[in-house]
Residue, then its C-alpha position, 0 to 999 in steps of 0.5 A: p942188441s935189442r932196443a929194450l936191452v940197451a935201454g935196460l943197460c942204460a937204466q942200470w948205469h944210472l943206478a950204478h953211478f947216481t946211487s954210489d960214491l964208487f964211480d966218478p961223476a958222469p959227463e952231461a953228454s953221457v947222461w943225455a945219451s943214456l936218457a935218449c936210449i931209454m926214451e926210444a924204448f918208451h916211444a916204441g912201447e918197449a920196457p927196458a930189459g932187466c939183467c939176470t946176473g944177480n946184480v943188486y941193481a936189477l930193475p924192479w920190473a925185470a919180470t914184467e912181460e914185454g908189451g905190458a902197461l907202460f905208465g905203471n912202472w915208468k914213473d917208478l923208474g923216474s924216481v931213480l933216473c937223473a938228468p942235468a939241471h938248469g943252473g945252480a948246484p948240483t948239476l945232476e938232479k933226480i927227475h922227480n925233483l925237476a920241472c920240464p923245460s918245455y911246453l908242447g915242445e916249445s922251450v920255456l927257458l929260451a926267453k930267459a937264457d940271455e937274462v940268466a947269462a947276464t946274471i952269471a956274468k955279473g958274478a951273482g952265481a948260478d944259484e941266484a940265476a936259478r932262483s931268478v928263472a924259478s921266480a920268472a916261471g912261477l916255480p917254488y924255489p929250489k925247484r929247478f928246470a931240467g937242462r935244455q941241451f936235448m933240444a939243441g943237441g940232436w937228441g930228438d924232437s922236443l915234444r917226444w922228450e916232454i912226453f917221456f919226462q911226463a911218464l917219468g914223473m917230472d913236473m910239467f910246466a903250467p903256463a899262466g899269463a902273469t909270469p914273464i916266461a909264459a908271456a915270452l912263450e906266446p908268439c912261438l907257441a901259437g905258431r906251433l899250434a897253427d902249423a900243419a907241419w907241427w901237427r903232422q909230426a905229432m900225428q905220427s904217434d898215438l902217445a903224442m896225440d894223447y899227450i896233446c889232447d890231455r894238455v889242451l882238452g884237459a887244461p883248467p879253464e884259466q890255462r885254456s883261456w890263456l891258450r885261446a888268447l895267444p897271438v899268432r902270425a897266421r900263415g895265408a894272411h893277405e899282403h896288408a896283414e902286417d898293418l893289422p893287430l895279430p889275431c889270437l888263436a880263437n880268431l883263426f879259421l881252419r884253412s881246409t874249411y874256409a879257404s874257399l870263403g875267405g881267400r887270402y883275407l882270413p887268418y888260418a890254422c892248418l892241419p895236414e891231410a890224412e892219408s890213412q884211416e889211422e891218420h884220419e882218426r888222429l886228424q879228428r882229435a887234432r880238430l877237437c883240440l883246435e876247436a877247444l882253442g877257439v879255432t873255427t873249424a866247421v861251417t856253422p852259422r856263427g862261424l860264417a858270421a865270424c868269417l864275415g866280420a873278419l873279412r871286413l876287419r882285414g880289408c876285404r873289398d871284393a863283392q864276390y867274396f861277400g856275395e858268396l858268404y851272404k848266400q851261405i849265411a842265408t842258406a844256414d838260416v833257412q836250414a835252421f828254420f830262420k832261427a840260426f842267429d840271435e838278435s845280437e848276431r843279427e845286429s852284427l850282420r846289419r853292420s856288415l853290408f858291403v856296397p862296391r865303391r862305397g864300403f860298408v853301410a848300415a841296413g837303414a842306409c840302403t834298399w834292395e830295390d832302386t826306387g828312382l830319383i829320390q833314392w839317387l838324391a838321397d845317395v842311398p845305394a840299391l843292393q839288387a844291382h850288385y847282388g841280384r845275380y845270387g838269387s832269392t837266397v841272398r835277397h833273404f839275407f838282406t831283407g830278412l836277416a839284415g833288415v834292409s827295406q825293400d824300398w823307401e818305406m823304412w827310411a829314416p827322416s834324416v835320409f829325406l833331409c839329405a835328399l832335400r840338401r842334394l836337390v838344392d845342389v843339383v838344381e844349381e848344377a842344372a842351372l849352369a846348363g851342364p849335364l848332371g853327373g853321378g848316373a842321374p836318372i833325370a835330365a837337367k832341364a827336366l829337373l828344373d821344370e819339376v823341382g816343385s813336384i820332386a820336393a813335394d814327393i820328398y816332403t810327403r815321404m818325410a812326413l810319413a817317416c816322422e810318424h815312426v820317430s820320437e817327438h824329439e827327433r821330429r823337433a830336431l828335423g823341423g829345426q834343420l829344415a827351418r834353419e837351412r832354408l829347405i822349404l822349397l817352392q816353384l812358382p809359376g813362370g813369368g812367361p817364355g824365357r822368364a821362368q822364375p827361379p825356385k824359392r828357398l824359404e826359412a820357416s819364418e818366411a813361409w805360411w801354410d794358408v792366408a787370412e780371409d782378407l788376403q784371399e784375393v791377393e794372388t802374389v800372397r796366395a801363390l806363396a802359401l804352402c797349401t797352394h803347392f802341397g794342399h793336395r798331399p795328405g799329411l803335409q799340413q800337419f807336417f809343415v805346421d807342427v814339425v817345421r813350425v810355419r805359420r798356419e795363416v799369414t795376416r797383413l801384420d805378418l806381411r808388414a813385418l816380413l817387408k821390413a827385413p826382406t831376404v834372398a838366398g844369395p847373389l850367386s844362387h839359382w834359388g830365390g828367397l822371399s823379397i818385396g816383389d813376391i808379396e808387394d801389392l797396392e792393397v797390401v803395401q801402399t796402405s801401410g803406414d810404413f811405406r806410404p809417402p807423407n800427405w798421401r790418400p787414396q782417391g775419393d777417400a775424404p777425411d772424416e771429422e775424427d781424422v781431422a781432429a787427430a791431425g791437429a793444427e798441422a792438417a788444418g791448412a792442408e789441401g784435400g790430400e793433406g788429410g789422407a794421413g789419418g785415412g791411410e792409417a785407418g786403411a792399414g792399421g790393425g790389418g783391417g784392409a782398404a775398401e773394395s772400391f780402392r784404386p790408386p790415384p790417376s797419374h798424369e805422368r808416364g810410368n807405373p801409377r803405384v807409389p814408390a815403395w822401399r827399395s833395396q840397393r840393388e833395385d836403386d842401382a838398377r833404376e839409375e840405368p835408363q829403362p823402358p817405362p813399365r806397364a801399369s799393374f792395375p787397370p785404370s780407375s773407372a773414374q778416369q776419362p776415356g782420354q786419360q785411359q787411352q793416354q795411359q795405355q799408350 
C-alpha cells in the first residue's frame, strides 16, 4: 500500500479506538507506531488517504487532492488523534491537550526524569509527579507533556516529531530562564545549535528549516535573549579552554569564517558545507538563525574587534595571530573612511596591544618607533620591531586607531619617573664593572660618564610632559622625585682615577641658584641645578614649581644643611649631600656653630661693641680672646666675612683650616696615619717668604 493509504488507515484506527467504548485500550507501542506512519506522510508532503467504504469515521479531507495545503487540515486531525501522556491518568490524551516534550529536538523531560521516578517511588502517585513536572516547566496544571518514548524507541528524529506535533496543534514548550527545566536544557541545547551535524540533518528538509527559523527568528525578545545566553562547550577550543568559563552562544564565531584568524583559540559554531544550490539556500537561512543568536558569522569591524578580545581572553600569546588581526582591523577602518569604530570600541582596541614576551600593554605604555636609551630605561616597548613587517596598514592600526604615539612625545610623566628609577639601578650595575643586560644600547663605562646628560634629557622631557597633566598630578610627581632622592647630578671629577660618584639629592638638599654673596664659592655653585640644567628650557620652572627645590640658597640654608648631613648609603655608588661638598672657609669657619672658642680671623681686632658684649669674661683675654664677637659679626645674619679674610698662619704642618664637625666615618679614618694634606687656600700675603716656603714643603 502507499504511504498515504497507510497513514489514512492509522488515522481511522485512532478514530475507532478513541471515540468508542467498543474496543479495548490500545497499547502505547501501537499508538506510537500509528503516529509514526502518519508523521512519515506529513514529512513527505502527502495527506492520509480516506477510505471509500462508507465508514462513518471517514477523514474530513477525504476529497482533498493530494499535494494540497497541509497545515490547513493537519490541525483538525490533531483534534481527534491521541498520544501517550507523561505521568498521571489517563495514560492516553488528545494531542490538543498535551504539550510537546522537546524544544528544538532536545528533551525537556530528561532533566526531570530522575525527580519524577523518585516522586513515584515515594508513593506520592503519578498525578503528583505530573503536577511537579508541570510546575517545573511553567505549565498550567492539568496540562501535561506528551510521553517521550518516541525519542528512545527508534521512531525517528525528535526534531521531526516536534515539527509534526506543532502541525497537529500540540502546545509548543516556550523556555524561560526562570524555570528549572529551562535551566537544565541550557548546555545540551546550546551544543545542538553550534553543531554542524545537527544543522546538516535539519537542512535536509524545508519543513525543518521553516520550523527552526520560526522558533528562532520569530521568538519573543525575552526568549531570544535566553537563547543567546546559553552556555556551550564549543568544539575547536584550544587545550586550556577547560580553565575558562564556558562561552555563551552570543560569543561564538563561525568556524568557516574565522578559523584563519583565530586558529585553535576561538570558540566556534559550525555549519556544514553546501553541495547544491538548494542546500546553499538552506545554509543561508541557518546563518541567519546563528546571527540572530549572536554568533559572529561575517568579517565585520565589530566582529574583528570581538575576535581580538576573545583571543586575549582565551590565552593567545602568538604575535602572528595578532599581527594578521591588526591588519584586518586597520583595513576595515580604511575601507569605512576611518569611521568603522566608535570611541568605546577604540578604547577596547587600546587595551588589546600585544607585545611578545611582555603580554598586553596600554597604548600610552609603548611607542611605534624605538627612541633609544631613555626608552630602554623606561622599559617602554617599541612595536615596530615586532609588527613593522606587516607594513603601513598595521602602523595605521597602532598610531591611528589605538592611539600609540610615534615616539616619546605622548608619554605620561610617570614613564619618565620610571626611567629615572631605572637609571639609578643601572648606574649601580655599571659601577660593579659588569656588562649591562637587557639589550642595553650603551656600554657601562659610557653610561657612568654620561649620567648627568642622560638625567638632563629625562628632566627635559618630563617637564614637557607635565604641561599636559593636572596640577594634582604635577604635585604628586614632584613629591615622588623629592622623597625618592631622584634629583641626579654629576659633578666634575677629582682627577684621573678619582672621579666623584654622581649625586642623589632630595628636594630639601637641592637649590636652583646661589645667593649673590655665595657666587664665588665654587663648591656651592657646583651643586646649583642651574649649573647643570640652566641651559635647558623649562627646567627652572620644573624644579622650582614642581619639585619644590630652593630657588636660591643662602648661608643660613647651608648652616641648616650642615647640621644634618646625609648620604645615599654606604653600599651605594651614588653620593648624597655631605659636609665635604659645601665646606669652605668663608662659609663654614665663620659660622658660630663650627668656630672653636676664642678664635678670630687674623687681623680682625675687636671693636668697642664686641668688647662690651663680651663682658668680664673677655676682659683678661689676649688679642685672640675677643674674636668671638667678631666671629659672630662675620657669620651672623648670613652677611659673610670681609673680602680680605684669610685663615691664620699655621706654625704646624698640615691644613691651616680649623677642624670642623666630622662624622664618625671621618674620625675613624683620621685614626689611621695618613700623609699630611696640602693647603686648600694660598698663604696669606702677610706671611713671610720663609713661612710660605715652609708651608709649601
